[in-house]
C-alpha positions as CSV (number, residue, x, y, z in Angstrom):
1,M,-1.3,-13.9,-12.9
2,S,-4.2,-15.3,-12.9
3,Y,-3.6,-17.9,-10.0
4,F,-3.8,-14.8,-8.1
5,N,-6.5,-13.5,-9.8
6,K,-8.2,-16.9,-8.6
7,K,-6.9,-16.5,-5.5
8,V,-8.2,-12.9,-4.4
9,K,-11.4,-13.8,-5.2
10,N,-11.6,-16.0,-2.6
11,L,-11.1,-12.8,0.0
12,E,-13.8,-10.8,1.6
13,V,-13.8,-7.1,2.0
14,L,-12.7,-7.5,5.3
15,D,-9.9,-9.3,4.6
16,I,-8.3,-7.2,2.6
17,K,-8.6,-4.3,4.7
18,L,-7.1,-6.7,7.3
19,I,-4.2,-6.8,5.1
20,K,-3.6,-3.4,4.3
21,W,-3.5,-2.7,7.7
22,S,-0.8,-5.3,8.3
23,V,1.0,-3.3,5.3
24,V,0.9,-0.4,7.2
25,A,1.7,-2.0,10.6
26,W,5.0,-4.0,9.0
27,T,5.8,-0.2,7.3
28,L,5.9,1.5,11.0
29,F,7.8,-1.4,13.3
30,L,10.2,-1.6,10.3
31,I,10.8,2.8,10.4
32,T,10.6,2.3,14.1
33,A,13.3,-0.9,13.9
34,W,15.2,0.6,11.5
35,P,17.4,3.7,12.3
36,W,19.0,3.6,8.5
37,L,15.3,3.2,6.9
38,R,13.6,6.2,9.1
39,N,16.4,8.9,8.7
40,N,16.4,8.0,5.0
41,V,12.5,7.8,5.0
42,L,12.6,11.8,6.2
43,K,15.0,12.3,4.1
44,V,12.5,12.3,1.2
45,H,10.1,15.4,-0.2
46,W,6.9,14.7,1.9
47,G,5.4,15.8,-1.9
48,I,7.2,13.1,-3.2
49,W,5.5,10.9,-0.7
50,L,2.2,12.5,-1.6
51,A,2.9,12.4,-5.8
52,L,3.4,8.3,-5.0
53,G,0.5,7.6,-3.5
54,I,-1.9,9.9,-5.7
55,L,0.4,7.3,-9.2
56,F,-0.7,4.4,-7.0
57,M,-4.6,5.4,-6.0
58,I,-5.0,6.4,-10.5
59,R,-5.6,2.5,-11.6
60,P,-7.4,1.0,-9.3
61,L,-10.0,4.9,-9.1
62,K,-10.6,4.1,-12.9
63,K,-11.4,0.8,-12.3
64,Y,-13.4,0.7,-9.5
65,F,-15.7,4.2,-12.0
66,E,-15.6,2.4,-14.9
67,K,-18.1,-0.5,-14.2
């Protein structure tokens, strides 16, 4: 894990933003190009996606506001 931490330190804020946008683009691509995935994603209640988003936000926000 320390190997990845060293590599991430070489990235700038713009690089991290571009990685995030590429993940969004790939997710949208998969949902539109693969009907099976689209149908299964849309069957899930929206509250679960909201809860997952909040759950994944907790650790980075805690680390951001700690220092």
